[in-house]
N, CA, C and O atoms as a GROMACS GRO file, in nm:
protein
  580
    1MET      N    1  -1.024   0.797  -0.705
    1MET     CA    2  -1.037   0.788  -0.558
    1MET      C    3  -1.073   0.655  -0.537
    1MET      O    4  -1.150   0.596  -0.613
    2ALA      N    5  -1.013   0.597  -0.423
    2ALA     CA    6  -1.036   0.468  -0.395
    2ALA      C    7  -1.138   0.428  -0.290
    2ALA      O    8  -1.149   0.498  -0.190
    3TYR      N    9  -1.209   0.325  -0.306
    3TYR     CA   10  -1.324   0.285  -0.209
    3TYR      C   11  -1.284   0.173  -0.159
    3TYR      O   12  -1.218   0.092  -0.223
    4SER      N   13  -1.328   0.152  -0.010
    4SER     CA   14  -1.303   0.038   0.055
    4SER      C   15  -1.433  -0.020   0.135
    4SER      O   16  -1.534   0.046   0.157
    5GLY      N   17  -1.412  -0.156   0.175
    5GLY     CA   18  -1.516  -0.227   0.248
    5GLY      C   19  -1.473  -0.330   0.314
    5GLY      O   20  -1.388  -0.400   0.260
    6THR      N   21  -1.514  -0.358   0.431
    6THR     CA   22  -1.504  -0.468   0.522
    6THR      C   23  -1.605  -0.544   0.564
    6THR      O   24  -1.700  -0.480   0.609
    7SER      N   25  -1.614  -0.667   0.565
    7SER     CA   26  -1.724  -0.753   0.620
    7SER      C   27  -1.685  -0.867   0.685
    7SER      O   28  -1.569  -0.900   0.662
    8GLU      N   29  -1.747  -0.938   0.759
    8GLU     CA   30  -1.697  -1.046   0.816
    8GLU      C   31  -1.823  -1.160   0.838
    8GLU      O   32  -1.941  -1.129   0.824
    9ILE      N   33  -1.789  -1.263   0.866
    9ILE     CA   34  -1.880  -1.370   0.863
    9ILE      C   35  -1.834  -1.485   0.928
    9ILE      O   36  -1.717  -1.521   0.909
   10ASP      N   37  -1.923  -1.562   1.017
   10ASP     CA   38  -1.859  -1.692   1.088
   10ASP      C   39  -1.888  -1.806   0.992
   10ASP      O   40  -1.988  -1.809   0.921
   11VAL      N   41  -1.800  -1.895   0.994
   11VAL     CA   42  -1.810  -2.029   0.895
   11VAL      C   43  -1.760  -2.126   0.965
   11VAL      O   44  -1.656  -2.124   1.030
   12GLU      N   45  -1.865  -2.245   0.948
   12GLU     CA   46  -1.836  -2.372   1.017
   12GLU      C   47  -1.720  -2.458   0.938
   12GLU      O   48  -1.743  -2.560   0.873
   13ALA      N   49  -1.605  -2.404   0.956
   13ALA     CA   50  -1.487  -2.474   0.887
   13ALA      C   51  -1.372  -2.412   0.945
   13ALA      O   52  -1.372  -2.299   0.994
   14SER      N   53  -1.259  -2.500   0.936
   14SER     CA   54  -1.133  -2.476   1.000
   14SER      C   55  -1.064  -2.365   0.922
   14SER      O   56  -1.101  -2.338   0.808
   15GLN      N   57  -0.955  -2.293   0.988
   15GLN     CA   58  -0.886  -2.197   0.903
   15GLN      C   59  -0.843  -2.263   0.782
   15GLN      O   60  -0.864  -2.215   0.671
   16GLN      N   61  -0.778  -2.383   0.802
   16GLN     CA   62  -0.707  -2.447   0.693
   16GLN      C   63  -0.792  -2.475   0.571
   16GLN      O   64  -0.750  -2.464   0.456
   17GLU      N   65  -0.922  -2.514   0.604
   17GLU     CA   66  -1.020  -2.560   0.500
   17GLU      C   67  -1.052  -2.435   0.427
   17GLU      O   68  -1.061  -2.444   0.305
   18LEU      N   69  -1.072  -2.309   0.488
   18LEU     CA   70  -1.109  -2.199   0.435
   18LEU      C   71  -0.989  -2.138   0.356
   18LEU      O   72  -1.009  -2.083   0.248
   19PHE      N   73  -0.875  -2.148   0.405
   19PHE     CA   74  -0.742  -2.122   0.340
   19PHE      C   75  -0.711  -2.210   0.201
   19PHE      O   76  -0.649  -2.161   0.107
   20ASP      N   77  -0.758  -2.335   0.202
   20ASP     CA   78  -0.739  -2.410   0.089
   20ASP      C   79  -0.836  -2.374  -0.006
   20ASP      O   80  -0.804  -2.392  -0.124
   21ILE      N   81  -0.960  -2.323   0.020
   21ILE     CA   82  -1.072  -2.273  -0.070
   21ILE      C   83  -1.027  -2.162  -0.131
   21ILE      O   84  -1.025  -2.161  -0.254
   22VAL      N   85  -0.986  -2.054  -0.060
   22VAL     CA   86  -0.948  -1.913  -0.128
   22VAL      C   87  -0.821  -1.936  -0.195
   22VAL      O   88  -0.800  -1.857  -0.287
   23THR      N   89  -0.725  -2.027  -0.175
   23THR     CA   90  -0.598  -2.045  -0.263
   23THR      C   91  -0.633  -2.122  -0.378
   23THR      O   92  -0.541  -2.118  -0.459
   24ASP      N   93  -0.745  -2.202  -0.423
   24ASP     CA   94  -0.780  -2.280  -0.520
   24ASP      C   95  -0.855  -2.177  -0.628
   24ASP      O   96  -0.975  -2.173  -0.655
   25LEU      N   97  -0.757  -2.104  -0.677
   25LEU     CA   98  -0.814  -1.987  -0.762
   25LEU      C   99  -0.890  -2.050  -0.891
   25LEU      O  100  -0.989  -1.998  -0.943
   26ASP      N  101  -0.833  -2.161  -0.933
   26ASP     CA  102  -0.904  -2.211  -1.039
   26ASP      C  103  -1.062  -2.259  -1.023
   26ASP      O  104  -1.140  -2.288  -1.114
   27ALA      N  105  -1.083  -2.257  -0.895
   27ALA     CA  106  -1.227  -2.306  -0.863
   27ALA      C  107  -1.325  -2.180  -0.837
   27ALA      O  108  -1.446  -2.185  -0.814
   28PHE      N  109  -1.243  -2.067  -0.846
   28PHE     CA  110  -1.320  -1.938  -0.815
   28PHE      C  111  -1.463  -1.927  -0.890
   28PHE      O  112  -1.563  -1.910  -0.821
   29PRO      N  113  -1.472  -1.936  -1.033
   29PRO     CA  114  -1.592  -1.921  -1.094
   29PRO      C  115  -1.707  -2.020  -1.054
   29PRO      O  116  -1.821  -1.995  -1.091
   30GLU      N  117  -1.677  -2.140  -0.974
   30GLU     CA  118  -1.762  -2.230  -0.924
   30GLU      C  119  -1.836  -2.161  -0.819
   30GLU      O  120  -1.957  -2.182  -0.811
   31TRP      N  121  -1.779  -2.082  -0.739
   31TRP     CA  122  -1.852  -2.031  -0.612
   31TRP      C  123  -1.864  -1.874  -0.594
   31TRP      O  124  -1.930  -1.823  -0.504
   32LEU      N  125  -1.787  -1.798  -0.696
   32LEU     CA  126  -1.799  -1.661  -0.688
   32LEU      C  127  -1.858  -1.636  -0.843
   32LEU      O  128  -1.797  -1.646  -0.949
   33LYS      N  129  -1.989  -1.603  -0.822
   33LYS     CA  130  -2.073  -1.584  -0.957
   33LYS      C  131  -2.015  -1.475  -1.060
   33LYS      O  132  -2.027  -1.495  -1.181
   34ASP      N  133  -1.959  -1.370  -1.016
   34ASP     CA  134  -1.910  -1.281  -1.067
   34ASP      C  135  -1.763  -1.278  -1.152
   34ASP      O  136  -1.721  -1.195  -1.233
   35VAL      N  137  -1.700  -1.403  -1.100
   35VAL     CA  138  -1.545  -1.434  -1.152
   35VAL      C  139  -1.584  -1.501  -1.286
   35VAL      O  140  -1.660  -1.598  -1.284
   36ARG      N  141  -1.538  -1.457  -1.396
   36ARG     CA  142  -1.576  -1.496  -1.520
   36ARG      C  143  -1.453  -1.613  -1.564
   36ARG      O  144  -1.473  -1.726  -1.608
   37GLU      N  145  -1.349  -1.560  -1.542
   37GLU     CA  146  -1.217  -1.645  -1.566
   37GLU      C  147  -1.104  -1.607  -1.508
   37GLU      O  148  -1.077  -1.488  -1.491
   38VAL      N  149  -1.020  -1.712  -1.469
   38VAL     CA  150  -0.898  -1.702  -1.392
   38VAL      C  151  -0.793  -1.778  -1.482
   38VAL      O  152  -0.816  -1.886  -1.538
   39GLU      N  153  -0.676  -1.707  -1.487
   39GLU     CA  154  -0.554  -1.772  -1.532
   39GLU      C  155  -0.436  -1.777  -1.426
   39GLU      O  156  -0.404  -1.667  -1.381
   40ILE      N  157  -0.374  -1.877  -1.384
   40ILE     CA  158  -0.275  -1.881  -1.292
   40ILE      C  159  -0.159  -1.845  -1.373
   40ILE      O  160  -0.145  -1.894  -1.485
   41LEU      N  161  -0.070  -1.759  -1.321
   41LEU     CA  162   0.058  -1.700  -1.392
   41LEU      C  163   0.166  -1.739  -1.316
   41LEU      O  164   0.272  -1.698  -1.364
   42GLY      N  165   0.178  -1.810  -1.203
   42GLY     CA  166   0.283  -1.866  -1.146
   42GLY      C  167   0.247  -1.931  -1.000
   42GLY      O  168   0.140  -1.896  -0.949
   43HIS      N  169   0.323  -2.015  -0.938
   43HIS     CA  170   0.332  -2.079  -0.822
   43HIS      C  171   0.452  -2.046  -0.736
   43HIS      O  172   0.554  -1.997  -0.786
   44ASP      N  173   0.442  -2.073  -0.612
   44ASP     CA  174   0.572  -2.058  -0.513
   44ASP      C  175   0.606  -2.210  -0.486
   44ASP      O  176   0.537  -2.303  -0.528
   45LYS      N  177   0.708  -2.222  -0.417
   45LYS     CA  178   0.758  -2.354  -0.389
   45LYS      C  179   0.659  -2.436  -0.315
   45LYS      O  180   0.665  -2.557  -0.333
   46ALA      N  181   0.568  -2.389  -0.234
   46ALA     CA  182   0.471  -2.454  -0.158
   46ALA      C  183   0.364  -2.512  -0.269
   46ALA      O  184   0.304  -2.618  -0.249
   47GLY      N  185   0.345  -2.436  -0.385
   47GLY     CA  186   0.248  -2.470  -0.486
   47GLY      C  187   0.125  -2.363  -0.474
   47GLY      O  188   0.016  -2.383  -0.528
   48LEU      N  189   0.153  -2.260  -0.405
   48LEU     CA  190   0.046  -2.160  -0.406
   48LEU      C  191   0.059  -2.066  -0.520
   48LEU      O  192   0.171  -2.039  -0.564
   49PRO      N  193  -0.044  -2.019  -0.569
   49PRO     CA  194  -0.037  -1.929  -0.666
   49PRO      C  195   0.036  -1.801  -0.610
   49PRO      O  196   0.020  -1.760  -0.496
   50THR      N  197   0.118  -1.742  -0.704
   50THR     CA  198   0.192  -1.608  -0.677
   50THR      C  199   0.112  -1.497  -0.757
   50THR      O  200   0.114  -1.384  -0.708
   51ALA      N  201   0.047  -1.514  -0.867
   51ALA     CA  202  -0.017  -1.419  -0.951
   51ALA      C  203  -0.116  -1.482  -1.023
   51ALA      O  204  -0.104  -1.598  -1.062
   52SER      N  205  -0.220  -1.407  -1.045
   52SER     CA  206  -0.330  -1.455  -1.163
   52SER      C  207  -0.406  -1.348  -1.226
   52SER      O  208  -0.428  -1.238  -1.174
   53ARG      N  209  -0.445  -1.386  -1.344
   53ARG     CA  210  -0.518  -1.268  -1.449
   53ARG      C  211  -0.667  -1.321  -1.403
   53ARG      O  212  -0.696  -1.440  -1.399
   54MET      N  213  -0.753  -1.222  -1.372
   54MET     CA  214  -0.890  -1.256  -1.356
   54MET      C  215  -0.967  -1.157  -1.440
   54MET      O  216  -0.920  -1.046  -1.465
   55ARG      N  217  -1.072  -1.193  -1.479
   55ARG     CA  218  -1.186  -1.125  -1.560
   55ARG      C  219  -1.310  -1.130  -1.474
   55ARG      O  220  -1.368  -1.238  -1.464
   56VAL      N  221  -1.350  -1.033  -1.417
   56VAL     CA  222  -1.459  -1.013  -1.320
   56VAL      C  223  -1.572  -0.917  -1.371
   56VAL      O  224  -1.541  -0.811  -1.426
   57ASP      N  225  -1.706  -0.956  -1.351
   57ASP     CA  226  -1.799  -0.867  -1.383
   57ASP      C  227  -1.828  -0.786  -1.236
   57ASP      O  228  -1.885  -0.841  -1.142
   58VAL      N  229  -1.784  -0.657  -1.233
   58VAL     CA  230  -1.808  -0.573  -1.123
   58VAL      C  231  -1.941  -0.483  -1.117
   58VAL      O  232  -1.934  -0.370  -1.069
   59SER      N  233  -2.054  -0.531  -1.163
   59SER     CA  234  -2.166  -0.482  -1.189
   59SER      C  235  -2.187  -0.385  -1.285
   59SER      O  236  -2.294  -0.384  -1.346
   60ILE      N  237  -2.091  -0.293  -1.310
   60ILE     CA  238  -2.111  -0.195  -1.397
   60ILE      C  239  -2.041  -0.217  -1.528
   60ILE      O  240  -2.061  -0.142  -1.623
   61ARG      N  241  -1.942  -0.340  -1.533
   61ARG     CA  242  -1.885  -0.374  -1.649
   61ARG      C  243  -1.798  -0.475  -1.621
   61ARG      O  244  -1.760  -0.489  -1.504
   62GLU      N  245  -1.754  -0.557  -1.717
   62GLU     CA  246  -1.647  -0.669  -1.691
   62GLU      C  247  -1.507  -0.585  -1.673
   62GLU      O  248  -1.493  -0.475  -1.725
   63VAL      N  249  -1.411  -0.644  -1.599
   63VAL     CA  250  -1.272  -0.576  -1.599
   63VAL      C  251  -1.168  -0.700  -1.575
   63VAL      O  252  -1.199  -0.805  -1.520
   64GLU      N  253  -1.052  -0.671  -1.621
   64GLU     CA  254  -0.953  -0.778  -1.623
   64GLU      C  255  -0.837  -0.717  -1.556
   64GLU      O  256  -0.804  -0.604  -1.592
   65TYR      N  257  -0.759  -0.786  -1.449
   65TYR     CA  258  -0.649  -0.744  -1.385
   65TYR      C  259  -0.570  -0.851  -1.364
   65TYR      O  260  -0.607  -0.965  -1.392
   66VAL      N  261  -0.440  -0.822  -1.309
   66VAL     CA  262  -0.356  -0.922  -1.262
   66VAL      C  263  -0.325  -0.881  -1.119
   66VAL      O  264  -0.279  -0.772  -1.082
   67LEU      N  265  -0.365  -1.014  -1.024
   67LEU     CA  266  -0.332  -0.991  -0.877
   67LEU      C  267  -0.200  -1.068  -0.840
   67LEU      O  268  -0.166  -1.174  -0.893
   68GLU      N  269  -0.133  -1.002  -0.746
   68GLU     CA  270  -0.013  -1.074  -0.678
   68GLU      C  271  -0.060  -1.108  -0.556
   68GLU      O  272  -0.139  -1.031  -0.501
   69TYR      N  273  -0.017  -1.235  -0.489
   69TYR     CA  274  -0.071  -1.281  -0.366
   69TYR      C  275   0.050  -1.293  -0.256
   69TYR      O  276   0.165  -1.320  -0.292
   70THR      N  277   0.016  -1.272  -0.130
   70THR     CA  278   0.112  -1.302  -0.025
   70THR      C  279   0.025  -1.385   0.081
   70THR      O  280  -0.094  -1.363   0.101
   71TYR      N  281   0.094  -1.473   0.140
   71TYR     CA  282   0.034  -1.562   0.245
   71TYR      C  283   0.090  -1.567   0.382
   71TYR      O  284   0.211  -1.568   0.402
   72ASP      N  285   0.010  -1.571   0.470
   72ASP     CA  286   0.035  -1.602   0.625
   72ASP      C  287  -0.041  -1.722   0.658
   72ASP      O  288  -0.129  -1.715   0.744
   73ALA      N  289  -0.011  -1.844   0.591
   73ALA     CA  290  -0.090  -1.967   0.606
   73ALA      C  291  -0.098  -2.026   0.756
   73ALA      O  292   0.004  -2.049   0.820
   74PRO      N  293  -0.232  -2.050   0.809
   74PRO     CA  294  -0.355  -2.052   0.729
   74PRO      C  295  -0.437  -1.944   0.773
   74PRO      O  296  -0.560  -1.947   0.778
   75ASN      N  297  -0.355  -1.838   0.810
   75ASN     CA  298  -0.432  -1.714   0.871
   75ASN      C  299  -0.474  -1.608   0.793
   75ASN      O  300  -0.557  -1.525   0.831
   76ARG      N  301  -0.421  -1.609   0.688
   76ARG     CA  302  -0.433  -1.472   0.597
   76ARG      C  303  -0.381  -1.491   0.445
   76ARG      O  304  -0.270  -1.538   0.420
   77VAL      N  305  -0.464  -1.453   0.354
   77VAL     CA  306  -0.435  -1.445   0.202
   77VAL      C  307  -0.460  -1.297   0.178
   77VAL      O  308  -0.560  -1.239   0.221
   78SER      N  309  -0.366  -1.242   0.110
   78SER     CA  310  -0.379  -1.086   0.065
   78SER      C  311  -0.332  -1.086  -0.076
   78SER      O  312  -0.264  -1.171  -0.133
   79TRP      N  313  -0.388  -0.959  -0.128
   79TRP     CA  314  -0.360  -0.958  -0.268
   79TRP      C  315  -0.347  -0.822  -0.322
   79TRP      O  316  -0.410  -0.734  -0.264
   80THR      N  317  -0.272  -0.790  -0.429
   80THR     CA  318  -0.271  -0.641  -0.473
   80THR      C  319  -0.260  -0.654  -0.625
   80THR      O  320  -0.209  -0.756  -0.672
   81THR      N  321  -0.302  -0.562  -0.702
   81THR     CA  322  -0.278  -0.550  -0.837
   81THR      C  323  -0.143  -0.518  -0.883
   81THR      O  324  -0.063  -0.448  -0.820
   82ARG      N  325  -0.123  -0.572  -0.992
   82ARG     CA  326   0.001  -0.527  -1.065
   82ARG      C  327  -0.044  -0.412  -1.143
   82ARG      O  328  -0.165  -0.397  -1.159
   83PRO      N  329   0.040  -0.325  -1.195
   83PRO     CA  330   0.000  -0.207  -1.270
   83PRO      C  331  -0.046  -0.248  -1.402
   83PRO      O  332  -0.004  -0.349  -1.457
   84GLY      N  333  -0.136  -0.167  -1.456
   84GLY     CA  334  -0.213  -0.207  -1.582
   84GLY      C  335  -0.347  -0.265  -1.569
   84GLY      O  336  -0.401  -0.272  -1.458
   85GLY      N  337  -0.398  -0.302  -1.666
   85GLY     CA  338  -0.536  -0.366  -1.643
   85GLY      C  339  -0.638  -0.252  -1.652
   85GLY      O  340  -0.612  -0.134  -1.677
   86ASP      N  341  -0.776  -0.312  -1.625
   86ASP     CA  342  -0.878  -0.197  -1.628
   86ASP      C  343  -0.899  -0.123  -1.476
   86ASP      O  344  -0.988  -0.039  -1.458
   87VAL      N  345  -0.823  -0.159  -1.389
   87VAL     CA  346  -0.826  -0.094  -1.257
   87VAL      C  347  -0.714  -0.037  -1.214
   87VAL      O  348  -0.610  -0.102  -1.229
   88LYS      N  349  -0.708   0.076  -1.162
   88LYS     CA  350  -0.589   0.141  -1.096
   88LYS      C  351  -0.518   0.064  -0.989
   88LYS      O  352  -0.398   0.038  -0.990
   89SER      N  353  -0.614   0.025  -0.888
   89SER     CA  354  -0.550  -0.065  -0.780
   89SER      C  355  -0.668  -0.157  -0.736
   89SER      O  356  -0.786  -0.134  -0.765
   90ILE      N  357  -0.628  -0.253  -0.670
   90ILE     CA  358  -0.724  -0.347  -0.595
   90ILE      C  359  -0.625  -0.394  -0.485
   90ILE      O  360  -0.524  -0.458  -0.514
   91ASN      N  361  -0.659  -0.362  -0.359
   91ASN     CA  362  -0.583  -0.453  -0.239
   91ASN      C  363  -0.688  -0.517  -0.151
   91ASN      O  364  -0.797  -0.466  -0.123
   92GLY      N  365  -0.648  -0.623  -0.114
   92GLY     CA  366  -0.765  -0.693  -0.022
   92GLY      C  367  -0.716  -0.814   0.038
   92GLY      O  368  -0.604  -0.858   0.010
   93SER      N  369  -0.786  -0.863   0.113
   93SER     CA  370  -0.754  -0.995   0.213
   93SER      C  371  -0.864  -1.060   0.283
   93SER      O  372  -0.967  -1.008   0.327
   94TYR      N  373  -0.819  -1.199   0.287
   94TYR     CA  374  -0.915  -1.288   0.368
   94TYR      C  375  -0.836  -1.303   0.491
   94TYR      O  376  -0.717  -1.334   0.483
   95THR      N  377  -0.901  -1.282   0.620
   95THR     CA  378  -0.817  -1.321   0.762
   95THR      C  379  -0.940  -1.418   0.828
   95THR      O  380  -1.062  -1.405   0.844
   96PHE      N  381  -0.857  -1.503   0.850
   96PHE     CA  382  -0.917  -1.626   0.935
   96PHE      C  383  -0.893  -1.637   1.079
   96PHE      O  384  -0.779  -1.662   1.116
   97GLU      N  385  -0.995  -1.620   1.173
   97GLU     CA  386  -0.977  -1.614   1.309
   97GLU      C  387  -1.060  -1.731   1.375
   97GLU      O  388  -1.179  -1.742   1.348
   98VAL      N  389  -0.999  -1.819   1.460
   98VAL     CA  390  -1.069  -1.920   1.526
   98VAL      C  391  -1.163  -1.853   1.628
   98VAL      O  392  -1.118  -1.759   1.695
   99ASN      N  393  -1.289  -1.895   1.644
   99ASN     CA  394  -1.373  -1.877   1.727
   99ASN      C  395  -1.380  -1.974   1.850
   99ASN      O  396  -1.340  -2.090   1.839
  100ASP      N  397  -1.427  -1.929   1.958
  100ASP     CA  398  -1.436  -2.038   2.072
  100ASP      C  399  -1.504  -2.150   2.041
  100ASP      O  400  -1.472  -2.257   2.091
  101ASP      N  401  -1.601  -2.140   1.958
  101ASP     CA  402  -1.700  -2.273   1.934
  101ASP      C  403  -1.630  -2.347   1.827
  101ASP      O  404  -1.687  -2.448   1.785
  102GLY      N  405  -1.535  -2.319   1.784
  102GLY     CA  406  -1.456  -2.424   1.673
  102GLY      C  407  -1.488  -2.348   1.534
  102GLY      O  408  -1.415  -2.376   1.439
  103SER      N  409  -1.580  -2.264   1.517
  103SER     CA  410  -1.606  -2.204   1.385
  103SER      C  411  -1.496  -2.106   1.349
  103SER      O  412  -1.414  -2.085   1.439
  104THR      N  413  -1.482  -2.049   1.242
  104THR     CA  414  -1.395  -1.955   1.194
  104THR      C  415  -1.446  -1.822   1.155
  104THR      O  416  -1.528  -1.824   1.063
  105ARG      N  417  -1.418  -1.713   1.202
  105ARG     CA  418  -1.446  -1.571   1.158
  105ARG      C  419  -1.374  -1.553   1.038
  105ARG      O  420  -1.256  -1.587   1.026
  106VAL      N  421  -1.448  -1.496   0.940
  106VAL     CA  422  -1.377  -1.464   0.819
  106VAL      C  423  -1.382  -1.313   0.792
  106VAL      O  424  -1.492  -1.258   0.781
  107ILE      N  425  -1.274  -1.248   0.781
  107ILE     CA  426  -1.277  -1.098   0.763
  107ILE      C  427  -1.242  -1.098   0.631
  107ILE      O  428  -1.149  -1.167   0.588
  108TYR      N  429  -1.320  -1.015   0.553
  108TYR     CA  430  -1.278  -0.968   0.387
  108TYR      C  431  -1.274  -0.835   0.409
  108TYR      O  432  -1.351  -0.774   0.483
  109GLU      N  433  -1.167  -0.779   0.333
  109GLU     CA  434  -1.119  -0.637   0.325
  109GLU      C  435  -1.086  -0.625   0.164
  109GLU      O  436  -1.014  -0.696   0.093
  110LEU      N  437  -1.170  -0.503   0.131
  110LEU     CA  438  -1.137  -0.478  -0.023
  110LEU      C  439  -1.120  -0.324  -0.042
  110LEU      O  440  -1.207  -0.248   0.000
  111GLU      N  441  -1.015  -0.279  -0.100
  111GLU     CA  442  -1.003  -0.137  -0.143
  111GLU      C  443  -0.987  -0.144  -0.298
  111GLU      O  444  -0.926  -0.236  -0.351
  112MET      N  445  -1.035  -0.059  -0.357
  112MET     CA  446  -1.038  -0.070  -0.508
  112MET      C  447  -1.053   0.072  -0.566
  112MET      O  448  -1.141   0.147  -0.522
  113GLU      N  449  -0.973   0.109  -0.662
  113GLU     CA  450  -0.977   0.224  -0.740
  113GLU      C  451  -0.996   0.179  -0.897
  113GLU      O  452  -0.911   0.113  -0.957
  114PRO      N  453  -1.110   0.220  -0.949
  114PRO     CA  454  -1.112   0.184  -1.115
  114PRO      C  455  -1.023   0.272  -1.194
  114PRO      O  456  -0.984   0.382  -1.153
  115GLY      N  457  -0.993   0.223  -1.305
  115GLY     CA  458  -0.886   0.283  -1.384
  115GLY      C  459  -0.970   0.341  -1.511
  115GLY      O  460  -0.919   0.354  -1.622
  116PHE      N  461  -1.106   0.374  -1.481
  116PHE     CA  462  -1.198   0.421  -1.594
  116PHE      C  463  -1.298   0.510  -1.512
  116PHE      O  464  -1.314   0.485  -1.393
  117PRO      N  465  -1.359   0.605  -1.569
  117PRO     CA  466  -1.456   0.707  -1.504
  117PRO      C  467  -1.581   0.625  -1.470
  117PRO      O  468  -1.642   0.562  -1.556
  118VAL      N  469  -1.614   0.628  -1.355
  118VAL     CA  470  -1.726   0.597  -1.296
  118VAL      C  471  -1.775   0.680  -1.159
  118VAL      O  472  -1.696   0.728  -1.078
  119PRO      N  473  -1.924   0.688  -1.149
  119PRO     CA  474  -1.970   0.766  -1.030
  119PRO      C  475  -1.919   0.694  -0.908
  119PRO      O  476  -1.888   0.575  -0.912
  120GLY      N  477  -1.910   0.767  -0.803
  120GLY     CA  478  -1.860   0.728  -0.688
  120GLY      C  479  -1.970   0.629  -0.610
  120GLY      O  480  -1.938   0.534  -0.538
  121PHE      N  481  -2.103   0.670  -0.640
  121PHE     CA  482  -2.191   0.564  -0.569
  121PHE      C  483  -2.204   0.428  -0.639
  121PHE      O  484  -2.245   0.332  -0.573
  122LEU      N  485  -2.167   0.413  -0.780
  122LEU     CA  486  -2.164   0.290  -0.835
  122LEU      C  487  -2.054   0.220  -0.786
  122LEU      O  488  -2.073   0.100  -0.764
  123ILE      N  489  -1.933   0.270  -0.762
  123ILE     CA  490  -1.805   0.203  -0.703
  123ILE      C  491  -1.838   0.152  -0.567
  123ILE      O  492  -1.805   0.038  -0.534
  124LYS      N  493  -1.910   0.241  -0.478
  124LYS     CA  494  -1.943   0.190  -0.361
  124LYS      C  495  -2.034   0.082  -0.368
  124LYS      O  496  -2.014  -0.018  -0.299
  125ARG      N  497  -2.136   0.092  -0.446
  125ARG     CA  498  -2.217  -0.028  -0.456
  125ARG      C  499  -2.167  -0.164  -0.507
  125ARG      O  500  -2.214  -0.274  -0.476
  126ALA      N  501  -2.065  -0.139  -0.590
  126ALA     CA  502  -1.990  -0.262  -0.639
  126ALA      C  503  -1.907  -0.314  -0.552
  126ALA      O  504  -1.890  -0.435  -0.547
  127THR      N  505  -1.837  -0.221  -0.460
  127THR     CA  506  -1.755  -0.299  -0.345
  127THR      C  507  -1.839  -0.357  -0.254
  127THR      O  508  -1.809  -0.470  -0.214
  128LYS      N  509  -1.949  -0.297  -0.208
  128LYS     CA  510  -2.037  -0.371  -0.121
  128LYS      C  511  -2.092  -0.487  -0.170
  128LYS      O  512  -2.114  -0.577  -0.090
  129HIS      N  513  -2.122  -0.504  -0.301
  129HIS     CA  514  -2.152  -0.629  -0.350
  129HIS      C  515  -2.044  -0.726  -0.355
  129HIS      O  516  -2.067  -0.844  -0.325
  130ILE      N  517  -1.933  -0.688  -0.390
  130ILE     CA  518  -1.816  -0.790  -0.405
  130ILE      C  519  -1.792  -0.850  -0.261
  130ILE      O  520  -1.781  -0.972  -0.247
  131THR      N  521  -1.785  -0.771  -0.164
  131THR     CA  522  -1.745  -0.812  -0.039
  131THR      C  523  -1.878  -0.906   0.018
  131THR      O  524  -1.864  -1.005   0.089
  132SER      N  525  -1.981  -0.865  -0.020
  132SER     CA  526  -2.094  -0.952   0.035
  132SER      C  527  -2.083  -1.094  -0.024
  132SER      O  528  -2.080  -1.196   0.046
  133ALA      N  529  -2.078  -1.092  -0.171
  133ALA     CA  530  -2.080  -1.225  -0.247
  133ALA      C  531  -1.964  -1.282  -0.229
  133ALA      O  532  -1.969  -1.403  -0.251
  134ALA      N  533  -1.824  -1.227  -0.185
  134ALA     CA  534  -1.720  -1.324  -0.149
  134ALA      C  535  -1.737  -1.391  -0.028
  134ALA      O  536  -1.687  -1.503  -0.016
  135LEU      N  537  -1.809  -1.334   0.075
  135LEU     CA  538  -1.827  -1.402   0.206
  135LEU      C  539  -1.934  -1.516   0.190
  135LEU      O  540  -1.910  -1.632   0.220
  136SER      N  541  -2.060  -1.471   0.137
  136SER     CA  542  -2.155  -1.553   0.132
  136SER      C  543  -2.120  -1.701   0.030
  136SER      O  544  -2.163  -1.814   0.049
  137GLY      N  545  -2.031  -1.655  -0.079
  137GLY     CA  546  -2.005  -1.775  -0.150
  137GLY      C  547  -1.891  -1.857  -0.093
  137GLY      O  548  -1.869  -1.969  -0.138
  138LEU      N  549  -1.829  -1.813  -0.011
  138LEU     CA  550  -1.714  -1.865   0.070
  138LEU      C  551  -1.791  -1.958   0.170
  138LEU      O  552  -1.769  -2.079   0.177
  139LYS      N  553  -1.876  -1.896   0.240
  139LYS     CA  554  -1.952  -1.990   0.338
  139LYS      C  555  -2.016  -2.104   0.286
  139LYS      O  556  -2.010  -2.215   0.339
  140ALA      N  557  -2.091  -2.072   0.160
  140ALA     CA  558  -2.167  -2.179   0.107
  140ALA      C  559  -2.073  -2.289   0.063
  140ALA      O  560  -2.102  -2.407   0.083
  141ARG      N  561  -1.960  -2.253   0.002
  141ARG     CA  562  -1.868  -2.357  -0.038
  141ARG      C  563  -1.795  -2.440   0.073
  141ARG      O  564  -1.766  -2.560   0.065
  142ALA      N  565  -1.773  -2.362   0.170
  142ALA     CA  566  -1.705  -2.439   0.303
  142ALA      C  567  -1.797  -2.538   0.375
  142ALA      O  568  -1.763  -2.643   0.430
  143GLU      N  569  -1.946  -2.478   0.362
  143GLU     CA  570  -2.028  -2.548   0.455
  143GLU      C  571  -2.110  -2.641   0.367
  143GLU      O  572  -2.206  -2.701   0.416
  144GLY      N  573  -2.075  -2.657   0.231
  144GLY     CA  574  -2.141  -2.755   0.139
  144GLY      C  575  -2.282  -2.717   0.105
  144GLY      O  576  -2.358  -2.798   0.051
  145ALA      N  577  -2.318  -2.593   0.136
  145ALA     CA  578  -2.476  -2.571   0.104
  145ALA      C  579  -2.493  -2.537  -0.060
  145ALA      O  580  -2.605  -2.516  -0.107
   0.00000   0.00000   0.00000
């Protein structure tokens, strides 16, 4: 069974600045404490990652998976898992919307289905933790906190 979560936060940074942060996958372990390792598997003509292998602590255990990325620069970054790895599926996105005051609303969506037996309440807790950490980490990184 898949579990999903959506959260949002306002950040004092431009869409492009936020897009640049979330597409710099090599830097993820610096601002996403649960990301243990990232390996870029390819780039497109614009230099953006097309796929990466990640090792992540999802609270209940460390998992490894390969993500493939699509872009609508600078508005959105989306990802989905390749078959295989420790999870059945992960689909997610960052969407960046400009606010009237010049800040940017970041909407983080995540849907995941584990590839191993785990109680539903633990997956719900992990999904909530991941969405919260992704937004707070991005805000801190973008605002220099």
